[in-house]
N, C-alpha and C positions, 0 to 999 in steps of 0.2 A: 348314511353312517354305515361303517363296515366293522363287524366284530369277528374276531377269530377265536374259536374255541379249540384249545389244544387237547389232543389225546395222545397219551404216551405211546411211542413206537409206531405212529401211523401218520398219514397225511392229515394235516389240519382240516377241520370242517369249518365252513364259513357261512354265517347268516348275514344277509344283506337286507337292510331295512330302508324303506322309503317313506318319508313323511312322518306324520305324528298321529295317524289314525288309530293306533293301538289303544289309545286311552278313551275310546268312545264311551260316553256315559249311557246309563240305562234310561229308557223312556219313562217318563213320569206319568204312568197311566195305570189302569186297573190290573194289568198283567205284570206290573213292574217287579213284583216279588216272586214271580213264578219262573223257574229255570228247569230246563230239561237236564236231569241229573244222571240219567242212564238212558241209552237207546240202542237199538239194533235195527238194521235195515231189513224189513220184511221183503225179500226179493225172490222167493221160491214157492212154487206150487208143489206140495208134498202129499203123500198119502200111501195107503196100502197097495194101490195099483202101480206105484212107481218103484224103481229099483235104485241101487247105489245110494248116493248122498241124499236123494229126494224121497227115499223110503220113509214112511211113518206108519205107525199102527193105526187101526181103526179107533178113533177117539170118541165116537158116539157113546153116550151113556157112561162116560168116565169123568174123572176129575183130573185136571192137569195142574201140576205145580211147577211154575217157572221161577227160577232163582235169579234175582237181579241185585246189582251192587251199586247203590247211588254214590256219586262222587262229591256231594256236599251234604251238610246237615240241614235240617229244617223242621217245620212245625206242622206241615200238612202235605198230602200227596194227592195226585190224580194219575190215572193209568190210561194209556192209549192202547186200544186193541185194533188190529187191522185184519181185514179179509181181502186185502188189495190184490193178491195174486191168484186167488181161487176163482173158479168158474161157477161155483155153486154157493148157496148161503150156509151160514153156520148159526146155530142157536145156542146161547148160553143161558142156563136157568139160574145161575148165581155166580158171584165172583167175590173174592176176599183178598185182603192183603195183611200179612203178618210178618213178624221177624223170625228168621231162620234160627233154629237151635242146632240140629245136626241131622244128617240124612234128609228125610222129607218132613221131619218134625219141626214144629214151631215153638217158640218161647210161649209158655202158657200166659194167657191174658193179653196177648198182643194182636190177635186176629181181629180184623175189622171188615164188616161187609162193605162192598163197593156197590154203588147204584149208578144207573145211567138214566139221566133225566128223571131221577127219583124212582126208577123202576129197578127191581132186583135182578132182572135179566134183560136180554136183548137179542135180536136177530140181526146179523150183519149180512146184507146182500153181497153178492160177488162184487168185488171192487170197493166195498164200503169200509169205513173205519169209524170209531167213536171214542170219545173221552169219557171216563167215569166222572161222576160228580166229585168235587174235592172232599177229602175226609181228613179230619184232624188226626195226626199221627206223628209221634216223635221219631224223626229220622236221624240216625247217626252216620256220619260219613264212613263209607266202606263197610258198614255193617249190613250184611246181606238180608234182603227181604224176599218174601215168597208171594207171588200172585197165584192164587188158586182159582181155576176156571172150571166150573161145572158145565160140561158140554152135554147138551141134550141131544143134538144131532149135528153131524158133519159128514160130508162125503169125502172131502179132501181138506188140506190144511194150508193156510198161508203161513210161511215160516222163514227161518233163516238157517242156512246149512251149518256154517262154521261158528257155533255158539260158544264152544269150549267151556261150558258149564254143565254140571249134572242137574238135569231136570227130571221130573217124576210124573208117573201116571198111576192112578188108583181108581177105586170104585166110584160109581156115580154118587153125586150129592154128598160128598165127604169134605167139601171145601171149608166148612165151618169148624171142623175138628182140628185141634192142635196136634193130634197124634199123627205119626208117620206110618202107622201100621197099615199094611195092605198096599202101600205105594212101592213101586219099583222104578228104576231108572228108565227113561225113554231110550230107545235104541241109539247107541253111540255113533252108528253110521261111519265106521272106520276112523274113529277118533275125531269126528266133527262135533258131536254133542249139540244137536240142533235146538233151536227155540221155536215155539209155536205161538202165533197170534199176538203175543205181547210185544209192542213196538217201542214204547217209551214210558218212562216214569218222570213226571214233573214233581219238583219239590218246591214248596213255598218257604222262602228264607228272607229274613230281614237284613241279612248281612252279605250274602253271596254277591259276586260282582260279574255275573253274566254266565253265558254258556259258550264254550268253545266246541265247535263241531269238527271232528276229523273225518274227512270225506276221502275214501280211497278204495283200494282193492285188497287182495289177500295179504299184502305186507302190513297194511293197517288193520285188517280184520283179524290178524293173529296167526296166520299159517306159520307153523314152526315155533310159535312162542312158548309152547309147553313140551315140545318134543325133546326127549332125553337123547343127547348126541351119542351116548355110549350104547344104549339098548334099542333106540328107535321107538320106545314107548311114548304114547301121547296121553298123559294124564289130563284130567279136567281141573277146573277151579284154581288155576295158577295166577291169572291176571298179570300176564307178562307182556301184553301188547305195548307198543311204544306209547300209545295214548294212556294206558294205565300208569306207566312210569311218569308221564307228564303230569297226570292228575295227582299222583303221590307227591311229586316235587312241589306242585302248586300248594297243596295242603300244608306241606312242611314249612313253606316260606310264608304263606299268607293266612293260614289257619281258617277261621270262619269267614274271612273276607275273600277267600279264593274263589275263582270261577269254577263251575262244573265243566266236565269234559264228557261229551256225548259222541259215541263212535257210530258213524253211518257208513260202514264199509261193507263190501261184498267181495269175497274171493272170486277171482276171475272176471271182475267187472271191467267195463270199458267206458271211456269218456263219451264216445259218440257212435262208434260202429255197432251195428246190430249183432246178435248171435253171441254176445258175451254172456257171462253169468249174471242173471238178474237184469232189470232195466238199466240202460246206459245212464251215466251220471247226468247227462243233460235232461233225461226224462224223469229222473227221480229227485232232481234238485229241489223242487218246490216242497214236496212232501217230506223228504228226509232231512233237509237242511234249512231252507228259508222259513219253514213253519215251526221250527224249534223255538221253545219259549226262552226268552231272554237272550237271544242270539247276539253274541258280542264279537266273535271272530270265527273264521273258517281256516283250517289247515288242509290244503287240498293236495293230495299226491295220487295221481293216476296217469295212465298213458302207456305203460309197458304192454298191457294186454291189447290195446289198439295196434301197437307196433307188431306184435306177433300175429295179429289178425290181418296184417298187410295193409294197414292204414298208410296213406301218404302223409308226408309232413303237413301239407296244406289241410288235409282233413283233420288231423289231430290238433293243429293250431286253431282251427275254427272252433272245435269243440271246447278246448281249453279257454279260448277267449269268450265264448258264450257263458261259461260258468263264471268267469271273472266279472263280466258285465252284469250278470243277473245278481250276483252277491253284492257288487257295488251299488246296484239299483236299490237294494234293501238298506243302503247306508252302512254296510258292514265291511270291515277290512278282511282281505283274504291273502293268506300266505301260501306260496306254491313250493312244493317239493320238487327238486330236480329228479329226472328219471335215473334210476339206479342201474349199475352194470348188469348185463345179462349174458355176456360172452360165455360159451360152453365149449370146453376143449374137445376136439375130435377123439373118439368117434361119436360123441354125443351130438344130437341134432336139436333143432328148435330155435336156433338163433343164427342169423345169416349176416353177411356183410351189408346187404341192403337194409336190414333192420337196424344194424349199428349206425348206418348213415342217418336214418330217420331219428334215432335217439340223439345223436350228436347235434343234428339240426334243431331238434326240439329244445335241448338244453341251451344251445346258443341263443335261441329266441327267448327263452325264459330269462337269460342273463342280460340280454341287450334290448329287447323290445316289449316284452310282456309287461302289463301294468299291474302285476301283483304288488301288494303293499309291502312285501318282503319275500325273500327267497330262503328256503330251508335247504341246505346243501346235503340232502341225503345221498345224492350221487357221489359227491366228493368224500363223504364220510365212509361209504361202503366200498370205495374203489380199491380193486386189487390188481393182480398182474394182467398183462396182455396175453391172451391165449389165441390159438389158431383153431378155428372151427372146422366142422366137417366139410364146408364148402371152400376151405383154404383161405378164408378171410380172417384177419386179425380183429379182435374185439376185447374190450375191457371186461374183466370178470370180477366177481365179488371177492372181497378180502378173504383170504383162506380161512382164518380163524373164525369168521362169522358166516361162513357158507353152510347152509342147511342141506348139504349133500347134493342138491339139485341145481346149483348155480343160478337159482331163480329167487329164492327166499333167504333173507338173513336168518340165522338161528336166534335163540332167545338172548344170547349175549350181544349180537348185533342190534336186535330190537331195543334192548336196554340202552345201548349207546344212542340210538335214534331219539328215544325219549329224553335222554340226558342232555342232548346238544341244544335243545330248543331254549331260546333266551326267555327266561321268566319275566324279564322287565317289560316284555310286550304286553303282559296281562296284569300289570299292577292295578290293585283296586283303586277306585276313584277316592278322592279325599273325603274323609268322614269326620264327624264330630265325636263319635263314640269310640 
């Protein structure tokens, strides 16, 4: 089946669907009512000994407040903490979850203690992770929650660079307080606004219809999603990623029966090549995607950073196919996004004729041979004029009105169109009696 989604004044974007796997039902087991309602990929080792985007303050003897935004409503929560990128252990003396009021303050009466195997604290070894015990908690979709972590000791942090949310650090053992007094924002790190330790929030819901995981790189992670085109300012807490737009559309159409949307993207990430930002997609697939609660579908858009890392077409194809096969092995449909234009007009560098050839070959393979359950035509949506690069080769560039100054990332208007083009019929709730 082929559907064309028209956008005024631009090339139409096409979503091609194969088969009927989109209506996969939930498993009828003990986990059936748990869904990952928010997530972020813990892909970076951070701390006071690092610089740039990986800098973080010393968090020993402090309380961290991480602000999360669930994409479904529910009656209970559990929290996943990860120390998967650190080389040293971290010890938490306590943890809590409550509803955000403003700043670092919580709505009075909402803060609940989290336990881990019935213990109030835990130590995570290097590379380890843990789920909290479930706690009864009324979750309202898109109403922000705060996970407060009382850190007894840590040498370094497992975190996520491009969080784009204001998180906080305060005095030790203040996690139980609703007050925001004494808390200050964690370093913004040049507009990245990182997250520390908190990797996922699962919500128990009797009505939600699964979890959609968006797996990708900076375009899915939200680079340029909050940047003001006029001033260049990068405010936090805007929730303009294309996955955020998709989640809002799903809620508007399906209400309490809508699936959750969980973002598992890392800016600078690669599918298969080493030396990208964070573990390559093939390495983090199990932890970040296949282990997500209530997994119903995956929307996978990566590959451009492998190409700039000089991957061959065969290397990239093999990595993409591995991801497809492993998701299908879980019995889950996967929808693939085509590689978007990256042409940069001279004298800008960073994209060559040989890279353009790999992009074209990859998109041709996606269209003709890849066994995705459907294709999301991000490439066609964002396609702009042909430009001549610094090597004299012609390449397709981003649509001018949606270019975030660097010919690499779409701006917040382009990201909004990406979220708006995805066919919601793919994610219809299963038939219900209520």
